[in-house]
N, C-alpha and C positions, 0 to 999 in steps of 0.2 A: 470531437472526441469526448464521449461522456465515461466518466468513471465513476464505480460504485465503491466507497471506502468503508472498510470494517476495521473495528479493531479486535486485537484478540483478548479474550478474557483471561489467558494463562500466562500470557508474556506482555507485561507492562510496556507501554509505550511502542508496541508493535502493530502495524496497520497493513491490511491487504487492501490493494486497489484491484477492482476486477472489471473486466470489459463489458461483463454482462451482470445485471442485478441477479444476485444469489447464485453466480455461476461457479460454484464451488466446485463443480467436476473437473474444472480446469487446473486445480491444485494437485500436485502429485500427493498421493495418499500419505506419505511420510511427513510432509511438509504440514499438510492439513491436520494430521494427528499431533504434530508438535506445537502448533498453534491453538490447539484446543477449540472451544466454541468461539464463533466469530458473531459480533455485534455490529449491525448496520450503523453507520455513523452519518454518512452524508452523500449525495449525489454532487458531483462537480463536473463543469465543463473543462476539459483541458485543450485549451487554445494555446497556440504558439506564444501568445502573450501572457499567459498565465504563469503566476508565480506561488511556488509551493514552500511551506515554511523549512521542511528538511528533505526536500528531494527536488532534484532537477525535472522539470515537467517534460522535457524532451526525452529524457531517459524513460520515465513513466509510461509515456505515449508508446515509445518503441517497444518496452516489454509487453505493454497490453496487444499491441499488434502482432507480436511475435509470439507470445505464449498465452495471452488472455488474463494474465496477472502480473503485479509487482507487488514486492513485499518492502516495506518501510520499517527498519530495524532501529531501535533506540540508538541515540549518538553515543560514541565510546567516551567515558569520562576523559577529561583532558583535551578534547579536540575542540575546535572553534564552534562546532555545532552544539556541542553540550553547553554551551555559555547560554544559547538561545532557547532552551529548553526546561 
């Protein structure tokens, strides 16, 4: 499964994975508005073996299949993930 990754220009360290390149219509209007302008970062093949830095690839694939998008928020300070970012 291919995923197209965009970063929010309004919210630091917030990324949107889309099932289709520039498939912004899949995002609910309120979510899109909150994220502001999105900037393309990369295209990635989400295979079962794929590891992602701050997200479970299986969860990302499931969200892409079910709703066409996945949002990766920044880690919460004080959590183990925050130490890696």
